[in-house]
C-alpha positions as CSV (number, residue, x, y, z in Angstrom):
1,X,-11.4,47.2,-22.5
2,X,-13.3,44.2,-23.6
3,X,-10.4,41.9,-23.5
4,X,-11.4,38.3,-23.9
5,X,-15.1,38.9,-24.2
6,X,-16.6,36.5,-26.7
7,X,-13.5,34.5,-27.0
8,X,-13.4,30.9,-26.0
9,X,-11.2,29.9,-23.1
10,X,-8.3,27.6,-23.8
11,X,-9.8,24.8,-21.8
12,X,-12.9,24.9,-24.0
13,X,-11.0,24.3,-27.2
14,X,-11.5,21.2,-29.3
15,X,-7.9,20.1,-28.8
16,X,-8.3,19.8,-25.1
17,X,-11.7,18.0,-25.3
18,X,-10.3,15.1,-27.4
19,X,-10.3,11.8,-25.7
20,X,-6.9,10.6,-24.6
21,X,-5.3,7.8,-26.5
22,X,-6.2,4.4,-25.2
23,X,-3.3,2.6,-23.7
24,X,-2.0,0.0,-25.9
25,X,-1.9,-3.4,-24.3
26,X,1.4,-5.2,-24.3
27,X,2.3,-8.7,-23.3
28,X,3.9,-7.6,-20.1
29,X,0.9,-6.0,-18.5
30,X,-0.6,-9.2,-17.2
31,X,2.8,-10.3,-16.0
32,X,3.3,-7.1,-14.1
33,X,-0.2,-7.4,-12.6
34,X,0.4,-11.0,-11.5
35,X,3.8,-10.1,-10.1
36,X,2.3,-7.3,-8.1
37,X,-0.5,-9.6,-6.8
38,X,2.1,-12.0,-5.5
39,X,4.9,-9.6,-4.5
40,X,2.8,-7.1,-2.5
41,X,1.4,-9.6,0.1
42,X,4.9,-11.2,0.5
43,X,6.5,-7.9,1.1
44,X,3.7,-6.9,3.6
45,X,4.2,-10.2,5.4
46,X,8.0,-9.7,5.7
47,X,7.6,-6.1,6.8
48,X,5.2,-7.3,9.5
49,X,7.6,-9.9,10.8
50,X,10.5,-7.4,10.7
51,X,8.4,-4.8,12.5
52,X,7.5,-7.4,15.2
53,X,11.1,-8.4,15.7
54,X,12.2,-4.8,16.0
55,X,9.4,-3.8,18.2
56,X,9.6,-6.8,20.6
57,X,13.4,-7.3,20.5
58,X,14.8,-3.8,20.2
59,X,12.2,-1.5,21.7
60,X,10.9,-4.0,24.2
61,X,14.3,-5.3,25.2
62,X,13.1,-8.9,25.1
63,X,14.6,-11.8,23.1
64,X,13.6,-11.4,19.5
65,X,13.1,-15.1,19.1
66,X,10.0,-14.9,21.3
67,X,8.2,-13.2,18.5
68,X,7.8,-16.6,16.8
69,X,6.5,-18.3,20.0
70,X,2.7,-18.8,20.1
71,X,2.8,-18.6,23.9
72,X,3.7,-14.9,23.6
73,X,0.5,-14.1,21.8
74,X,-1.6,-16.2,24.1
75,X,-0.2,-14.2,27.0
76,X,-1.0,-10.9,25.3
77,X,-4.5,-12.1,24.6
78,X,-5.0,-13.0,28.2
79,X,-3.7,-9.6,29.3
80,X,-6.0,-7.8,26.9
81,X,-9.2,-9.7,27.7
82,X,-8.6,-10.6,31.3
83,X,-11.7,-8.7,32.6
84,X,-14.2,-9.9,30.1
């Protein structure tokens, strides 16, 4: 019952150890990278604004327009750091 003794395992074979093919560069790769670098921060900003409007207006039952008022954030800052 010497099954497999002395035999190489499939993961040791030469076929598996070959280096994967290098990705061929296309003209679209830099465009996609640039689009991601611009699009991701824009989407993050808009998701932040939408989250603030939903949180303050819907969950907090306050006027959603107050999210864009600087006085709202000054008031929050004063509440957070009143004792310091």
